[in-house]
Structure formats: structure tokens, C-alpha cells
ZAMAR-880811 format. One record per residue: x, y, z of N, C-alpha, C, O, CB in turn; chain. Coordinates in nm, 4 decimals, padded with zeros to 6 digits. Glycine has a CB too. Example, Ala and Ser with C-alpha at 12.3 -4.5 7.8 and 13.67 -1.06 7.14 Angstrom:
<recs>
[[01.3190,-00.5690,00.7800],[01.2300,-00.4500,00.7800],[01.3200,-00.3300,00.7800],[01.4236,-00.3319,00.8465],[01.1308,-00.4473,00.9046],'A'];
[[01.2850,-00.2250,00.7080],[01.3670,-00.1060,00.7140],[01.2900,00.0030,00.7870],[01.3409,00.1138,00.8039],[01.4084,-00.0598,00.5725],'A'];
</recs>
This chain:
<recs>
[[03.2841,04.2883,-00.1828],[03.2508,04.2263,-00.0987],[03.1486,04.1486,-00.1639],[03.0436,04.1866,-00.2157],[03.2255,04.2958,00.0062],'A'];
[[03.2222,03.9750,-00.1465],[03.1246,03.9052,-00.2771],[03.0031,03.8653,-00.1600],[03.0313,03.8401,-00.0428],[03.2130,03.7280,-00.3879],'A'];
[[02.8616,03.8647,-00.2158],[02.7411,03.8329,-00.1976],[02.7549,03.6767,-00.0809],[02.8345,03.5920,-00.1214],[02.6701,03.8158,-00.3626],'A'];
[[02.6949,03.6509,00.0281],[02.6879,03.4729,00.0738],[02.6356,03.3751,-00.0884],[02.5908,03.4193,-00.1942],[02.5180,03.4453,00.2379],'A'];
[[02.6526,03.2945,-00.0644],[02.6526,03.1921,-00.1748],[02.5163,03.1392,-00.0475],[02.5052,03.1510,00.0746],[02.8364,03.0748,-00.2249],'A'];
[[02.4098,03.0637,-00.1851],[02.2822,02.9634,-00.0894],[02.3527,02.8573,-00.0047],[02.4714,02.8875,-00.0173],[02.1619,02.8615,-00.2009],'A'];
[[02.3494,02.8062,00.0330],[02.3722,02.6520,00.1748],[02.3357,02.5691,-00.0123],[02.2403,02.5987,-00.0842],[02.1684,02.6146,00.4003],'A'];
[[02.4337,02.4784,-00.0406],[02.4157,02.3825,-00.1082],[02.3586,02.2381,-00.0426],[02.4005,02.1952,00.0649],[02.5298,02.3768,-00.1654],'A'];
[[02.2550,02.1690,-00.1250],[02.2141,02.0711,-00.0298],[02.3031,01.9132,-00.0623],[02.3262,01.8701,-00.1753],[02.0366,02.0592,-00.0465],'A'];
[[02.3328,01.8627,00.0356],[02.4803,01.7444,00.0055],[02.3784,01.6324,-00.0840],[02.2558,01.6271,-00.0743],[02.5770,01.6430,00.2033],'A'];
[[02.4506,01.5606,-00.1576],[02.4322,01.4581,-00.2316],[02.4162,01.3707,-00.1621],[02.5121,01.3234,-00.1012],[02.5096,01.4327,-00.3109],'A'];
[[02.3009,01.3247,-00.1495],[02.2345,01.1669,-00.0605],[02.3217,01.0019,-00.0992],[02.2504,00.9178,-00.1541],[02.0283,01.1362,-00.1330],'A'];
[[02.4462,00.9690,-00.0744],[02.5270,00.9099,-00.1628],[02.5040,00.7321,-00.0182],[02.5649,00.6250,-00.0180],[02.7266,01.0286,-00.1996],'A'];
[[02.3884,00.7866,00.0801],[02.2712,00.6756,00.1663],[02.3244,00.5008,00.0789],[02.3278,00.4865,-00.0433],[02.0316,00.7399,00.1086],'A'];
[[02.3570,00.3983,00.1738],[02.3716,00.3017,00.0441],[02.2204,00.2394,00.0387],[02.1825,00.1397,-00.0228],[02.5058,00.1657,00.0639],'A'];
[[02.1607,00.3105,00.1049],[01.9818,00.2420,00.1884],[01.9054,00.3503,00.0846],[01.8539,00.2890,-00.0089],[01.9327,00.2901,00.4353],'A'];
[[01.8898,00.4624,00.0789],[01.7590,00.5255,-00.0354],[01.8766,00.6408,-00.1010],[01.8193,00.7166,-00.1793],[01.5685,00.6273,00.0663],'A'];
[[02.0190,00.6697,-00.0878],[02.0395,00.7480,-00.1845],[02.0660,00.7602,-00.2943],[02.1695,00.7096,-00.3377],[02.0801,00.7876,-00.1695],'A'];
[[01.9921,00.8220,-00.3641],[02.0245,00.8448,-00.5465],[02.1385,00.9132,-00.6112],[02.1401,00.9573,-00.7261],[01.9172,00.9297,-00.6129],'A'];
[[02.2552,00.9176,-00.5042],[02.3561,00.9861,-00.5661],[02.4627,00.8855,-00.5602],[02.5762,00.9163,-00.5965],[02.3897,01.1213,-00.5028],'A'];
[[02.4263,00.7285,-00.5032],[02.5031,00.6213,-00.5218],[02.5321,00.5711,-00.5895],[02.4139,00.5402,-00.6046],[02.4943,00.5604,-00.4914],'A'];
[[02.5929,00.5050,-00.6828],[02.5460,00.3896,-00.7634],[02.4430,00.2755,-00.6970],[02.3200,00.2700,-00.6933],[02.6734,00.3191,-00.8069],'A'];
[[02.5395,00.1939,-00.6502],[02.5087,00.0931,-00.5359],[02.3809,00.0711,-00.4773],[02.3121,-00.0296,-00.4604],[02.5801,00.1225,-00.4315],'A'];
[[02.3629,00.2293,-00.4424],[02.2559,00.2009,-00.3925],[02.0956,00.1301,-00.3342],[02.0572,00.1105,-00.4496],[02.2709,00.2334,-00.4135],'A'];
[[02.0271,00.1003,-00.2849],[01.9140,-00.0086,-00.2965],[01.7854,00.1081,-00.3818],[01.6929,00.0699,-00.4534],[01.8573,-00.0861,-00.0984],'A'];
[[01.8243,00.2772,-00.3388],[01.7792,00.3856,-00.3882],[01.6279,00.2641,-00.2606],[01.5846,00.1717,-00.3294],[01.7897,00.4357,-00.6127],'A'];
[[01.5846,00.2646,-00.1595],[01.4804,00.2077,-00.1026],[01.3989,00.3346,-00.1281],[01.4704,00.4347,-00.1324],[01.4990,00.1491,00.0475],'A'];
[[01.2439,00.3616,-00.1494],[01.1599,00.4997,-00.1004],[01.0553,00.4584,-00.0171],[00.9563,00.4002,-00.0614],[01.0899,00.5895,-00.2219],'A'];
[[01.0722,00.4862,00.1047],[00.9324,00.5176,00.1255],[00.8143,00.6568,00.1987],[00.8341,00.7624,00.2588],[00.9202,00.4148,00.1895],'A'];
[[00.7430,00.6127,00.1710],[00.6458,00.7381,00.2087],[00.5801,00.7498,00.3719],[00.4978,00.6746,00.4243],[00.5094,00.7250,00.1004],'A'];
[[00.6457,00.8679,00.4285],[00.6086,00.9494,00.5495],[00.4961,01.0107,00.5690],[00.4665,01.1123,00.5062],[00.6824,01.0378,00.5675],'A'];
[[00.3923,00.9371,00.6902],[00.2953,01.0238,00.7229],[00.2920,01.0652,00.8679],[00.2563,00.9914,00.9597],[00.1767,00.9694,00.6847],'A'];
[[00.3334,01.1931,00.8800],[00.3251,01.3049,01.0421],[00.1981,01.2893,01.1155],[00.1825,01.3075,01.2363],[00.3265,01.4933,01.0109],'A'];
[[00.0918,01.2468,01.0128],[-00.0695,01.3224,01.0925],[-00.0791,01.1437,01.1959],[-00.1534,01.1164,01.2902],[-00.2845,01.3692,00.9096],'A'];
[[00.0400,01.0448,01.1192],[00.0289,00.8924,01.2289],[00.0879,00.8925,01.3254],[00.0331,00.8519,01.4279],[00.0763,00.7618,01.1866],'A'];
[[00.2001,00.9309,01.3272],[00.2576,00.9071,01.2983],[00.3053,00.7480,01.1528],[00.3109,00.6301,01.1878],[00.2711,00.9390,01.4073],'A'];
[[00.3204,00.7758,01.0655],[00.4338,00.6576,01.0768],[00.5017,00.6538,00.8763],[00.4908,00.7230,00.7751],[00.3231,00.4556,01.1474],'A'];
[[00.5584,00.5455,00.9133],[00.6796,00.5701,00.8452],[00.6000,00.4261,00.6824],[00.5607,00.3241,00.7390],[00.8721,00.5153,00.9849],'A'];
[[00.5872,00.4201,00.5804],[00.5048,00.2915,00.5056],[00.6446,00.3314,00.3550],[00.7083,00.4316,00.3223],[00.2521,00.3303,00.4590],'A'];
[[00.6353,00.1970,00.3071],[00.6453,00.1586,00.2021],[00.6536,00.0487,00.1213],[00.7445,-00.0068,00.1831],[00.6958,00.1966,00.1907],'A'];
[[00.6309,-00.0212,00.0369],[00.5542,-00.1166,-00.0446],[00.7689,-00.1682,-00.1076],[00.8492,-00.0754,-00.1174],[00.3840,-00.0129,-00.1992],'A'];
[[00.8034,-00.2801,-00.1303],[00.9387,-00.3435,-00.2073],[00.9075,-00.4136,-00.2483],[00.7934,-00.4542,-00.2265],[01.0488,-00.3880,-00.1620],'A'];
[[01.0104,-00.4858,-00.3547],[01.0325,-00.5654,-00.4101],[01.1503,-00.6178,-00.4016],[01.1902,-00.6061,-00.5174],[01.0023,-00.5432,-00.4939],'A'];
[[01.2567,-00.6819,-00.3264],[01.3708,-00.7026,-00.2825],[01.4394,-00.8390,-00.4074],[01.4282,-00.9608,-00.4217],[01.3484,-00.7412,-00.1076],'A'];
[[01.5005,-00.7408,-00.4654],[01.6554,-00.8137,-00.5960],[01.7315,-00.9362,-00.5234],[01.8057,-00.9503,-00.4263],[01.8264,-00.6654,-00.6311],'A'];
[[01.6870,-00.9978,-00.5991],[01.7713,-01.1287,-00.5675],[01.8778,-01.1445,-00.5591],[01.9184,-01.2522,-00.5152],[01.7651,-01.2099,-00.6274],'A'];
[[02.0011,-01.0048,-00.6126],[02.1007,-00.9576,-00.6166],[02.1161,-00.9842,-00.4452],[02.2191,-01.0474,-00.4218],[02.1024,-00.8165,-00.6919],'A'];
[[02.0226,-00.9438,-00.2987],[02.0079,-00.9371,-00.2092],[01.9704,-01.0395,-00.1534],[01.8877,-01.0346,-00.0623],[01.9642,-00.8631,-00.1987],'A'];
[[02.0239,-01.1538,-00.1969],[02.0009,-01.3420,-00.1766],[02.0840,-01.4086,-00.0254],[02.2069,-01.4014,-00.0233],[02.1008,-01.4432,-00.3470],'A'];
[[02.0359,-01.4495,00.0538],[02.1385,-01.5342,00.1492],[02.0726,-01.6666,00.1835],[02.1354,-01.7511,00.1196],[02.1758,-01.4536,00.2964],'A'];
[[02.0024,-01.7099,00.2346],[01.8987,-01.8169,00.2295],[01.8062,-01.8471,00.0651],[01.7106,-01.7740,00.0393],[01.7882,-01.7646,00.3550],'A'];
[[01.8412,-01.9410,-00.0183],[01.7954,-02.0107,-00.1185],[01.6753,-01.9193,-00.1464],[01.5818,-01.9392,-00.0688],[01.7695,-02.1625,-00.0871],'A'];
[[01.6510,-01.8032,-00.2584],[01.5234,-01.6939,-00.2788],[01.4752,-01.5977,-00.0657],[01.3813,-01.5288,-00.0259],[01.3299,-01.8478,-00.3648],'A'];
[[01.5474,-01.6289,-00.0276],[01.5067,-01.4924,00.0491],[01.6023,-01.4423,00.1142],[01.7077,-01.4963,00.1479],[01.4025,-01.5000,00.1454],'A'];
[[01.5644,-01.3328,00.1333],[01.6646,-01.1704,00.1766],[01.7536,-01.1979,00.2050],[01.7795,-01.2897,00.1271],[01.6396,-01.0691,00.2863],'A'];
[[01.8664,-01.1815,00.2937],[01.9757,-01.1843,00.3381],[01.9185,-01.0752,00.4379],[01.8573,-00.9684,00.4355],[02.0985,-01.1665,00.2408],'A'];
[[01.9892,-01.1890,00.5503],[01.9260,-01.0564,00.6962],[02.0176,-00.9773,00.7657],[02.0209,-00.9468,00.8849],[01.8540,-01.1273,00.8414],'A'];
[[02.0924,-00.9486,00.6717],[02.1501,-00.8141,00.6631],[02.1124,-00.7060,00.6059],[02.1209,-00.5938,00.6558],[02.2426,-00.8172,00.6233],'A'];
[[02.0572,-00.7400,00.4698],[01.9138,-00.7061,00.4418],[01.8351,-00.5915,00.4975],[01.7816,-00.4807,00.5008],[01.8453,-00.8081,00.4760],'A'];
[[01.8711,-00.7058,00.5372],[01.6482,-00.7186,00.6309],[01.7359,-00.6280,00.7136],[01.7738,-00.5348,00.6426],[01.5298,-00.9301,00.7505],'A'];
[[01.7700,-00.6220,00.8035],[01.8574,-00.5311,00.9120],[01.8167,-00.3516,00.7923],[01.7429,-00.2534,00.8013],[02.1059,-00.6117,00.9254],'A'];
[[01.9058,-00.3977,00.7094],[01.9057,-00.2439,00.6211],[01.8129,-00.2058,00.5878],[01.8349,-00.1007,00.5276],[01.9660,-00.2249,00.5057],'A'];
[[01.6794,-00.2357,00.5906],[01.5388,-00.1683,00.5285],[01.5121,-00.2153,00.6817],[01.4492,-00.3191,00.6608],[01.4303,-00.2399,00.3614],'A'];
[[01.5173,-00.2081,00.7624],[01.4326,-00.1923,00.8688],[01.4538,-00.1054,00.9105],[01.3681,-00.0171,00.9122],[01.4230,-00.2641,00.9515],'A'];
[[01.6392,-00.0766,00.9923],[01.6797,00.0260,01.0201],[01.6482,00.1888,00.8803],[01.6689,00.3071,00.9075],[01.8296,-00.0317,01.0542],'A'];
[[01.6045,00.1424,00.7643],[01.5940,00.2825,00.7571],[01.4610,00.3850,00.7077],[01.4408,00.4992,00.6663],[01.6960,00.3041,00.6774],'A'];
[[01.4095,00.2971,00.7325],[01.2425,00.2436,00.7518],[01.1850,00.3581,00.8747],[01.0978,00.4448,00.8671],[01.2299,00.0380,00.8258],'A'];
[[01.2897,00.3095,01.0078],[01.2845,00.3631,01.1434],[01.3504,00.5542,01.1302],[01.3208,00.6714,01.1539],[01.4011,00.2386,01.2540],'A'];
[[01.4811,00.4417,01.0611],[01.5001,00.6601,01.0587],[01.4536,00.7267,01.0226],[01.4295,00.8381,01.0691],[01.5811,00.7436,01.0103],'A'];
[[01.4151,00.6667,00.8953],[01.2788,00.8203,00.8330],[01.1545,00.8668,00.9265],[01.0631,00.9363,00.8820],[01.1680,00.7630,00.6727],'A'];
[[01.1600,00.8244,01.0511],[01.0651,00.8962,01.1374],[01.1181,00.9987,01.1945],[01.0380,01.0815,01.2380],[01.0102,00.8232,01.2345],'A'];
[[01.3030,01.0336,01.2172],[01.2884,01.1252,01.2257],[01.2691,01.2567,01.1640],[01.2889,01.3599,01.2281],[01.3300,01.1123,01.2647],'A'];
[[01.2166,01.2564,00.9947],[01.1523,01.3917,00.9846],[01.0719,01.4050,01.0440],[01.0792,01.5104,01.1072],[01.1117,01.4344,00.8885],'A'];
[[01.0091,01.3639,01.0571],[00.8539,01.3646,01.1851],[00.8948,01.4572,01.2611],[00.8444,01.5695,01.2608],[00.8124,01.2159,01.3007],'A'];
[[00.9810,01.4257,01.3277],[01.0659,01.4739,01.4607],[01.1361,01.6032,01.4173],[01.1531,01.7021,01.4885],[01.1886,01.3555,01.5155],'A'];
[[01.1707,01.5892,01.3023],[01.2716,01.7118,01.3123],[01.3996,01.7349,01.3356],[01.4380,01.8476,01.3671],[01.2444,01.7752,01.3834],'A'];
[[01.4779,01.6368,01.3238],[01.5820,01.6312,01.4158],[01.7067,01.4886,01.3156],[01.7086,01.5185,01.1963],[01.4940,01.5775,01.6047],'A'];
[[01.7484,01.4280,01.3294],[01.8905,01.4243,01.2748],[01.9389,01.2998,01.4295],[02.0022,01.3262,01.5318],[01.9881,01.6330,01.2623],'A'];
[[01.8740,01.1637,01.3824],[01.9344,01.0678,01.4807],[01.9705,00.9315,01.4271],[01.9075,00.8454,01.3656],[01.8412,01.0475,01.5935],'A'];
[[02.0570,00.9389,01.4587],[02.1717,00.8429,01.4155],[02.0632,00.6529,01.5226],[01.9932,00.6387,01.6229],[02.4032,00.9354,01.5206],'A'];
[[02.1222,00.5555,01.4063],[02.0481,00.4313,01.5066],[02.1899,00.4321,01.6308],[02.2952,00.4957,01.6276],[02.0197,00.2239,01.3942],'A'];
[[02.1321,00.3244,01.7426],[02.2354,00.3244,01.8714],[02.1763,00.1809,01.9369],[02.2163,00.1046,02.0249],[02.2183,00.4858,01.9956],'A'];
[[02.0600,00.1847,01.8470],[02.0249,-00.0028,01.9046],[01.9420,-00.0076,01.8069],[01.8650,00.0785,01.7643],[01.9413,-00.0590,02.0797],'A'];
[[01.9794,-00.2053,01.7445],[01.8835,-00.2625,01.6566],[01.8245,-00.3510,01.7309],[01.9095,-00.4117,01.7960],[01.9310,-00.3189,01.5368],'A'];
[[01.7031,-00.3925,01.7552],[01.7049,-00.5537,01.7218],[01.6335,-00.5706,01.6105],[01.5883,-00.4722,01.5520],[01.6433,-00.6512,01.8304],'A'];
[[01.6111,-00.7079,01.5612],[01.5681,-00.7539,01.4419],[01.4549,-00.8860,01.4886],[01.4862,-00.9323,01.5983],[01.7094,-00.7991,01.3462],'A'];
[[01.3768,-00.9285,01.4488],[01.3723,-01.0596,01.4962],[01.2501,-01.1146,01.3636],[01.1406,-01.0882,01.3139],[01.3194,-01.0671,01.6868],'A'];
[[01.3761,-01.2156,01.3565],[01.3728,-01.3347,01.1555],[01.2450,-01.3830,01.2177],[01.2451,-01.4148,01.3366],[01.5398,-01.5271,01.0954],'A'];
[[01.1259,-01.3912,01.1381],[00.9844,-01.4741,01.1492],[01.0199,-01.5205,01.0969],[01.1215,-01.5821,01.1291],[00.8566,-01.4553,01.1283],'A'];
[[00.9676,-01.5295,00.9762],[01.0127,-01.6170,00.8220],[01.0449,-01.5723,00.7034],[01.0072,-01.4715,00.6436],[00.9202,-01.6929,00.7705],'A'];
[[01.1114,-01.6482,00.6766],[01.2246,-01.5904,00.5838],[01.0988,-01.4637,00.4070],[00.9913,-01.4852,00.3510],[01.3480,-01.8105,00.5008],'A'];
[[01.2145,-01.3408,00.3943],[01.1502,-01.2255,00.2978],[01.2371,-01.2869,00.1946],[01.3541,-01.3153,00.1684],[01.1705,-01.0393,00.3341],'A'];
[[01.0617,-01.2940,00.1309],[01.0966,-01.3561,00.0019],[01.1377,-01.2529,-00.1951],[01.0999,-01.1595,-00.2659],[00.9453,-01.4565,-00.0006],'A'];
[[01.2174,-01.3434,-00.1884],[01.3200,-01.2636,-00.3069],[01.1874,-01.2264,-00.3755],[01.0787,-01.2832,-00.3657],[01.4561,-01.3709,-00.4209],'A'];
[[01.2357,-01.0724,-00.4771],[01.1232,-01.0675,-00.5861],[00.9729,-01.0376,-00.5872],[00.9118,-01.0021,-00.6880],[01.1217,-01.1757,-00.6322],'A'];
[[00.9093,-01.0584,-00.4447],[00.7782,-01.0881,-00.4208],[00.7397,-00.9204,-00.3553],[00.8428,-00.8694,-00.3117],[00.7594,-01.2404,-00.3079],'A'];
[[00.6327,-00.8409,-00.3425],[00.6013,-00.7097,-00.2994],[00.6422,-00.7618,-00.1533],[00.6051,-00.8736,-00.1174],[00.4365,-00.6440,-00.3321],'A'];
[[00.7129,-00.6866,-00.0762],[00.6356,-00.6840,00.0679],[00.5775,-00.5249,00.1256],[00.5498,-00.4232,00.0620],[00.7560,-00.7457,00.1894],'A'];
[[00.5738,-00.5518,00.2590],[00.4805,-00.3920,00.3075],[00.5798,-00.3893,00.4518],[00.5962,-00.4821,00.5310],[00.2403,-00.4091,00.3509],'A'];
[[00.6518,-00.2203,00.4576],[00.7195,-00.2215,00.5297],[00.6441,-00.0965,00.6526],[00.5949,-00.0029,00.5897],[00.8521,-00.2096,00.4554],'A'];
[[00.6304,-00.0829,00.7857],[00.5802,-00.0362,00.8360],[00.6607,00.0088,00.9054],[00.7298,-00.0864,00.9416],[00.5024,-00.0779,00.8622],'A'];
[[00.7225,00.1619,00.9792],[00.7858,00.1602,01.1212],[00.6927,00.2910,01.1645],[00.6335,00.3705,01.0916],[00.9806,00.1815,01.1310],'A'];
[[00.7042,00.2822,01.3644],[00.5660,00.4128,01.3955],[00.6909,00.3899,01.5178],[00.7588,00.2992,01.5659],[00.3227,00.3783,01.4238],'A'];
[[00.6692,00.5412,01.5308],[00.7241,00.5896,01.6891],[00.6881,00.5089,01.8239],[00.5678,00.5041,01.8497],[00.6625,00.7370,01.7218],'A'];
[[00.7882,00.4362,01.9254],[00.7177,00.3748,02.1028],[00.7504,00.5120,02.1305],[00.8437,00.4674,02.0637],[00.8117,00.2206,02.2334],'A'];
[[00.7684,00.6192,02.1562],[00.8324,00.6922,02.2858],[00.9705,00.7526,02.2370],[01.0369,00.7112,02.1420],[00.8605,00.5786,02.4222],'A'];
[[00.9959,00.8428,02.3083],[01.1164,00.9195,02.3189],[01.1582,01.0441,02.4372],[01.1059,01.1549,02.4494],[01.1171,00.9760,02.1922],'A'];
[[01.2847,00.9759,02.5276],[01.2597,01.0512,02.6330],[01.4066,01.1263,02.5989],[01.4851,01.0522,02.5397],[01.2272,00.9681,02.7868],'A'];
[[01.4538,01.2578,02.6263],[01.5246,01.2924,02.6350],[01.6055,01.3235,02.4648],[01.5431,01.3761,02.3726],[01.5570,01.2210,02.7356],'A'];
[[01.7227,01.2871,02.4558],[01.7598,01.2750,02.3080],[01.7438,01.1187,02.2417],[01.7909,01.0800,02.1348],[01.9194,01.3245,02.2947],'A'];
[[01.6863,01.0641,02.3108],[01.6295,00.8686,02.2711],[01.4479,00.8770,02.1905],[01.3304,00.8996,02.2195],[01.6016,00.7376,02.5019],'A'];
[[01.5249,00.8457,02.0925],[01.3508,00.8033,02.0071],[01.3674,00.6914,01.9866],[01.4559,00.6578,01.9079],[01.2936,00.8688,01.8521],'A'];
[[01.2518,00.5545,02.0795],[01.1884,00.4159,02.0125],[01.1865,00.4301,01.9268],[01.2069,00.5442,01.8854],[01.0786,00.3605,02.0275],'A'];
[[01.1516,00.2883,01.8081],[01.0664,00.2946,01.6775],[01.0769,00.1527,01.7128],[01.1634,00.0945,01.7783],[01.1190,00.3653,01.5142],'A'];
[[00.9730,00.1101,01.6572],[00.8833,-00.0146,01.5890],[00.8903,-00.0150,01.4072],[00.8519,00.0706,01.3275],[00.6967,00.0125,01.6434],'A'];
[[00.9520,-00.1412,01.3860],[00.9032,-00.1513,01.2367],[00.8693,-00.3356,01.1980],[00.9186,-00.4298,01.2601],[01.0517,-00.0759,01.1223],'A'];
[[00.7762,-00.3451,01.0836],[00.7830,-00.4291,01.0875],[00.7097,-00.4673,00.9433],[00.6244,-00.3925,00.8955],[00.7549,-00.4603,01.2050],'A'];
[[00.7642,-00.6302,00.8576],[00.7378,-00.6452,00.7693],[00.6339,-00.7753,00.7400],[00.6295,-00.8928,00.7765],[00.8434,-00.6323,00.7240],'A'];
[[00.5611,-00.6965,00.6623],[00.5046,-00.8041,00.6378],[00.4594,-00.9187,00.4169],[00.4613,-00.8800,00.3001],[00.3749,-00.7369,00.7340],'A'];
[[00.4358,-01.0241,00.4709],[00.4294,-00.9993,00.2693],[00.3251,-00.9758,00.2013],[00.2324,-00.9180,00.2581],[00.4644,-01.1181,00.1774],'A'];
[[00.3121,-01.0144,00.0610],[00.1415,-00.9872,00.0546],[00.0227,-00.9903,00.0445],[-00.0519,-00.9417,-00.0405],[00.1105,-00.9646,00.0345],'A'];
[[-00.0040,-01.0710,00.1669],[-00.1147,-01.1739,00.2119],[-00.1684,-01.0412,00.3566],[-00.2727,-00.9848,00.3897],[-00.0269,-01.3833,00.2770],'A'];
[[00.0059,-01.0442,00.4136],[-00.0083,-00.9336,00.6148],[00.0600,-00.9732,00.6751],[00.1093,-00.8966,00.7579],[-00.1385,-00.9343,00.7372],'A'];
[[00.1157,-01.1456,00.6721],[00.1800,-01.2038,00.7005],[00.3372,-01.1401,00.7926],[00.4390,-01.0783,00.7613],[00.1733,-01.2627,00.5896],'A'];
[[00.2855,-01.1929,00.9028],[00.4210,-01.0443,00.9608],[00.5343,-01.1637,00.9619],[00.5085,-01.2777,01.0004],[00.3953,-00.9328,01.1858],'A'];
[[00.6922,-01.1124,00.9035],[00.8149,-01.1480,00.8491],[00.8818,-01.0807,00.9104],[00.9907,-01.1085,00.8602],[00.8399,-01.1394,00.7230],'A'];
[[00.8938,-01.0376,00.9554],[00.9689,-00.9410,01.0623],[00.9512,-00.8471,01.1799],[00.8618,-00.7638,01.1650],[01.0133,-00.8743,01.0083],'A'];
[[01.0294,-00.8435,01.3127],[00.9818,-00.7678,01.3417],[01.1017,-00.6523,01.4292],[01.2112,-00.7061,01.4453],[00.8708,-00.8318,01.3958],'A'];
[[01.0954,-00.5526,01.4669],[01.2227,-00.4838,01.4907],[01.2049,-00.4109,01.5776],[01.0891,-00.3701,01.5851],[01.2799,-00.4172,01.3960],'A'];
[[01.3055,-00.3578,01.6849],[01.2788,-00.1947,01.7588],[01.4383,-00.1584,01.7313],[01.5098,-00.2408,01.6743],[01.2192,-00.1861,01.9729],'A'];
[[01.4928,-00.0226,01.7778],[01.5601,00.0400,01.7460],[01.5330,00.1762,01.8979],[01.4427,00.2263,01.9649],[01.5324,00.0564,01.5826],'A'];
[[01.6807,00.1798,01.8811],[01.7018,00.3588,01.9814],[01.7941,00.4066,01.9094],[01.9088,00.3625,01.9021],[01.7671,00.3719,02.1678],'A'];
[[01.7173,00.5663,01.8111],[01.7882,00.6377,01.7901],[01.8256,00.7624,01.8870],[01.7676,00.7912,01.9917],[01.7526,00.6554,01.6899],'A'];
[[01.9532,00.8405,01.8190],[01.9800,00.9029,01.9741],[01.9836,01.0560,01.8283],[02.0017,01.0525,01.7066],[02.1846,00.8297,02.1183],'A'];
[[01.9606,01.1506,01.9104],[01.9466,01.2562,01.8121],[02.0902,01.3114,01.8250],[02.1685,01.2676,01.9092],[01.8214,01.3674,01.8423],'A'];
[[02.1265,01.4264,01.7229],[02.2725,01.4971,01.7190],[02.2548,01.5329,01.6344],[02.3122,01.4856,01.5363],[02.3991,01.4456,01.7249],'A'];
[[02.1593,01.6441,01.6216],[02.0660,01.7574,01.5455],[01.9470,01.8199,01.5731],[01.8469,01.7672,01.6216],[02.0315,01.7203,01.4427],'A'];
[[01.9629,01.9435,01.5375],[01.7730,01.9948,01.4670],[01.8059,01.9589,01.3240],[01.8847,02.0248,01.2561],[01.7049,02.2152,01.4744],'A'];
[[01.7412,01.8502,01.2807],[01.7195,01.8798,01.1104],[01.6928,01.9925,01.0584],[01.5804,02.0400,01.0742],[01.6188,01.8158,01.0515],'A'];
[[01.8234,02.0828,00.9599],[01.7309,02.1854,00.8851],[01.8109,02.1906,00.7326],[01.8916,02.0996,00.7136],[01.7241,02.3580,00.9758],'A'];
[[01.7917,02.2997,00.6148],[01.7644,02.2721,00.4507],[01.9647,02.1771,00.5227],[01.9665,02.0564,00.5469],[01.7431,02.4879,00.2712],'A'];
[[02.0268,02.2192,00.5311],[02.1798,02.1934,00.5683],[02.1543,01.9962,00.5069],[02.2053,01.9525,00.4037],[02.2285,02.2362,00.8025],'A'];
[[02.0901,01.9354,00.5770],[02.0806,01.7787,00.6245],[01.9188,01.7210,00.5263],[01.8641,01.6107,00.5253],[02.0569,01.7711,00.8492],'A'];
[[01.8842,01.8452,00.4570],[01.8074,01.7772,00.3018],[01.8960,01.7035,00.2023],[01.9652,01.7857,00.1422],[01.7432,01.9029,00.1993],'A'];
[[01.9099,01.6274,00.1784],[01.9682,01.6121,00.0418],[01.8944,01.6348,-00.0772],[01.7856,01.6856,-00.0501],[02.0126,01.4919,00.0273],'A'];
[[01.9101,01.6186,-00.1853],[01.9609,01.6944,-00.3449],[01.9020,01.5330,-00.3950],[01.9040,01.5007,-00.5138],[02.1939,01.7552,-00.3867],'A'];
</recs>
């Protein structure tokens, strides 16, 4: 009888953060479970331009969705975006550092509400977002990417 082979971790093809996707934005965030919070400092490349000198609104939505999604690690779940609202307060500049921060709001049953902000290097609020994520599984080794 052949011994069972260990589970292989799937490759991460996520457009937002996936190392295995050649077109990925390769977004990186740090998870702070003790707070809990997720934070990242990013500089968005010109290829993601929408209005002149500013990040495309869809890319902004992707960034906040990705940051809020990382909070699932704190909760130990796999949770998919069910709802996402984005308030575009000021244009997000291309080629300059921005700070992204996501925090949990509440959890009820399978639903996890989260909030996220994007600020410029001076701390000016550029974007405010809320999302509702629905748990589809408990996180285990199989869901961890290579």
C-alpha cells in the first residue's frame, strides 16, 4: 500500500496578492492579531491609473477588499466578500506612498463586517470602505498558499 502523500499547498493566483499570478498586483499587508488590524504601505504604479495622476476606482476597491479580506486570518476562517462599499473622498495619488488599514467591526453568525481606510503620507483620509464577508470554511493547511 502506498503511503499517503502530504497535502500540497495550492499556488496563490489571486490578482491582488498572488505570487503565482504574473499579472498580480502583489499587494502585501501585515496582520496584527493582537489589535486586530491589517496594515500596508503601498505605492500604486502608473499602469493602474484612472483619472489623471490618480488610481482607478476599481483598483482602489480591490485594495480595500484585499486588506479587509486579510482579517480572515485573524478569525481563522475563509470568508468571501458579500458586500463592499467604497467612499472615494479624495483622489488616491499614483506613485506616492499610501497607508491602508483594515479593522473588524462586528461578527454575527457567518457574517463578518469590516472597515478600511486609505490615507496619504500626511495622514489625510482619501478612502473609507466597509465590507461584509461570509464565512464559507474554517481555515486549515489546505487554504494556506505557497
